[in-house]
N, C-alpha and C positions, 0 to 999 in steps of 0.2 A: 529847583526850577521856579522861575518867576512867570506868572501868568498876568498879562496885561489885558484889561478889558476896557474898551472905550464905549461909552454910552453918551447919548446926547443929554443935555441938561434937562430937557423935558422928560425923557425916559427915566432919568435918575429921580426926578421929582415924583413921577408916577410910582416907581418902586418904593420910595420912602413913604408915600401916602398909603399905598396898598399894604405895606408891611405893618401899619398901625391898625389894620382892620382885623376882625376875628378870623381864625384859621379857615373856617368854611368859606368865608367871602374871599379870602386870599386865593384859595384853591379854585374857586369859581372863576375869578378874574384871570388866573394863570392859565386855566384851560382855554378861555376865550382868546387870550393873547397867543398861545401856541397854535390854536386853530387858525387864527388870522395869519400866522406866519407859515401856514401850510403844513403843520404837523398834526396829523389825525389824532384825535383823542378817543379813548374808549368811552362807551356810553356810561352815563352817570347812573349808579345804582340807587334806586329809590328805597326809602324805608317803607315798612308796611303802612304807616300812616300816610305817607306821600302817595303810595299806590292807591289807597282808599280815596284820598282827596281827588286824585286824577280820575278815577273811575266815576266818582260823583259828578265831577265837572263835565266829563264826556256824556254822562246820562242827561245832564241839564241841557247841553247843546242839542242832543237828539230830541229832547222834548220841546226845543225851541225857546228855552228859558235863557235868553242872552240879554245883556245890557243894551239899552238904547244909547245912541250917541250922546244924548243929554246926560244920562247916568254916568257914562264914561268921563265926560267933561267935568262933571261934579266931583267925581273921585279924584281926578287930577288936581282940581282946585283945592279940594280938601287936604291933599298932601303937599300943597305948595309947588306943584309941577306944571 
């Protein structure tokens, strides 16, 4: 059996680019793409470290410890975005 798959040039470029990324990043982008295509994805399972980081971030928000717009802009500039 022969399977023929037609993709646009842009989609092929995206596949090739993403294929060169680390596995975890590939999976993240694949989940996003499937979700955008209307295919529900199961929740991502967090590691214990990620759970702790999330809990700390939520606590900081509850205490009102959030970045100012200037701090956010500085972070974007720092990372060239």
